[in-house]
N, C-alpha and C positions, 0 to 999 in steps of 0.2 A: 643206739648208734644212728647217726644221720637224722637227729631230731629236728634239724632246721628245715627239712624238706617236707612238702605236702605228701600225704599218703595216697596210695592207689590200691583199689581192691583187687582181689584175685581175678574176679570176673573181667574187670577192665584190662588187667595185665594180659590175660589170655586172649582177649579180643584184639588187643592192639599189638602185641609182640609175643606170640606164642613161640615162634622161632624153633620149631622142632627140627628143621633142616637149617644148619647154620655153620659158621666158622667160629670155633672156640679158640681163644687165646688165654693162657693161664700165666699168672705172675705170682711169684713168692715175694711177699711184702712184710717187713717187720710190723707187728701189730701197732707199735708206737707211732708209725708213720701215717696211719689211716686218717687221722684228723686233718693233717696237712693236705692230703689228697682230696678229702671231702670239701675243703675250702675252695678248691678250684673247679668243682663241678658246676654245671649250668644250674642257676637258681631254680629253673623249672623242673629239675630232676625230681622224680617222685619215688617213694619208698613203699614197697609192699607192706600192707598192714592188715591183719586179720584179728578181729576182736581186741583191738588195742595193742596187739603184739607185733613187733617188727623183726625180732630175731627168733628164728624157728629151728628147733632141734630136728636133725636129719639122722637117719641110720640107713646105711646101705650094706647089704650082704652080697658079696660077689661070689659067683660060681665059676669053677674051672674044672678041667679034667685033671686026673692024677698027674699027667705029664705037663700040666700048666700050658695048655694049648693057647688060651687067650693071652697069657703073659708073654709067651714067646712070639706070638704074632705082633705084639706091640714092641717087643725088644728087637726084632729083626731090623727095621719094621716092615710089615707087609702093607701093600697098598690097600688091600681089603682086610679088615680085622673086626673083631667084635668084643663086646662085653655083655654078659648076662648077669643081672643083679635084681634084687628086690630093693625097693626104696620105701622107707616108712617115714611118714611125717609124724614125729613123736607128739606134737602138740594136739593133733587132730585124730591120731590113731588110724590114719589112712595108709594103706599100702598099695603098691603097684609092682608088677613084674615088668622090668624094662629090658629091652634088647637094643643096645647101641651098636651101630655099625659105622665104619669109616668107608666112605665111597670115593668117587672121583673128585679131584680138585680139593682134597682135604676137607670135604664137608662131612659133618657128623649128622647122622639120622638116628633119632631116638623114637622108638615105638613102644607102647606099653598097654597093659590091661590092668584092670582092678584086681586086687589080690587080698586074701584074708590076712590080717596082721599075724594071726597065729601060725600061718604057713610060711612066714617070710624067710625061714631058714631051710625050706625044702622046696623042691620042684614037684608040684602036683602033676597028675596026668594032664590036666588042662595046661599047666605051665610048660611041660615038656613039649606038648603039641604046638603051643604058641612059639616057643623058642625055635623049634625045628622048622616050622613053616616060615618064620621071619628070616632065619639065616638062609634058607633055600631061595627065598624071593630076592635076596640081595646078592646072590651068587657065591655065598660062602658055603662050601661043601666039605665033606670029610670030617665033620664034627659029630660025634655020637653024643647027642644031648643027654642020653640016659646015663652017661658016665660023669656028668657035671655034678660037682659036690660043693658045699660051702667052704670057702677058703679064707676069706678075709672080711671083717666087718669094719666099716668106718663110721665114725660119729663126729658131728660138728654142728655149730650154730651158724645159720645162714641168714644174711640180709640181702634182699633183692632190690636192685635199682632199675628204674625205667627212665630212659632219656627220650623225651617226646620228639625233639628235633630230628633225631636219626631213627626213631622207632626201634631202638636197640636196648639191650638189657646188660646188666652186669651183676655178678653175685660176689659177696664177700663172705668167706668162710673162716670162722675162728673156733677156738676150743677144739682143736684138731686131735683126733684119737684114732689109732689103728689097732685092731686086735685080731690075731690069727685064730684059726679054729682050735689050735692047741694052747690058746690063752697067752701067747706072747703079746706084749703090749707096748705101744709107743705113743707118747703124749707130747705135743709141742705147743705149749700155751702162749709163746711169744711170737708165733708165726701166723700169718694170714695168707690165704690163697684167694686172689682176686681173679675172677674169670669173666672175660667179656664175651658176649654172644651177639654176633651181628651177621650181616651179609658178607659178601666178599671183601668189602672195604673195611678198613680199620674204623672203629667207633671213636667218639669224642673221649670216652674213658681211656681207650688205648693211648690216645695222644697225650692225655694228662699224665698217664703213667710214664710214657716215654720222656716227657718234659722233666719228670722227677728222677730220671735215671734208671727206671725199671724197664727191663726188656722181657719179652715173652720167654717163659721157662719151659723146658721139656720135662713135664711132670704129669704123671697120671696118679690119681689117688690110689687106684688099685695097684698098678704095676710098681710104681716107685715105693709105695708103702710096703708092698710084699717084699721087694728087694731089700728094703731097710731092715725088715724083721727076719729075713731068711738069708744068712750069709752064704748059703750054698748056691744061691742064684747069682748068675753073672749080672752085674749092674748095667753093663753096656752103656747106652746113651744117657743114663741117669747118674753116671759116675761122679761128675762134678757136683751136682745137687746133693747127692747122698753124702759126699765128703763135707760140703760146706753148710748144708742145712740140716742133715739128718745124722751127722757125726758117725757115719759108717766109714771105716778105714778102707783105703784102696787096696784091692787084692789083685794079684797078677791076672786072674781070669776076667777081671773087669774090663780088660782091653778088647775082648772079643766075645762073640756069641758062642755059647756052648749049649747044645741041645742033647 
């Protein structure tokens, strides 16, 4: 994918556009439309390449309480909310424990530590301590991290773009798969999720997507995927996407939040 663009190394990408504090905008795009969108990108766009590979396998394991505290914070939505997950880069067998929080002005802050791939489905003592201290530091209280358990695994193939002019990034995720802890599975081979990552202003990739009729979508790989696989959860703000993209029928409780 994106073979017409010059590559960029991981070291260069991190140095020029790490963007751990950023505004994320997500778009649901038919996979068949990606070539048309790529044709409008700045010719100076660069594509992350490692050892000759440009599409990388990702696996994320999301942790939540039995009451689905993280899910409901997103469903309400709360101004401050969180996700705790492990992320494994399948091509390099590297894993991290990540804590993502949503702060003021819709900015997302992601902090992480290195993690053993063999522990990616558990929260070790070190992981629990890290999650607890990170949530406390961002003003999110009342979450007993000891009750967090693996709830949902997502897998996909990601291509990462760097746009030098705006120092912004975009990712394109395909081969999308969601699996619950009790092995219910959802696979959407014809869908791509494009995510732009920039400062407060829209990036050039956002404007290209808008020009092609795509608008930011209210979607969370964790929350939307979990709602698609668990009909007992109220869909809330994801109702339209779940009906049109995930084929989940509308239920009466999808109109309101039930906790």
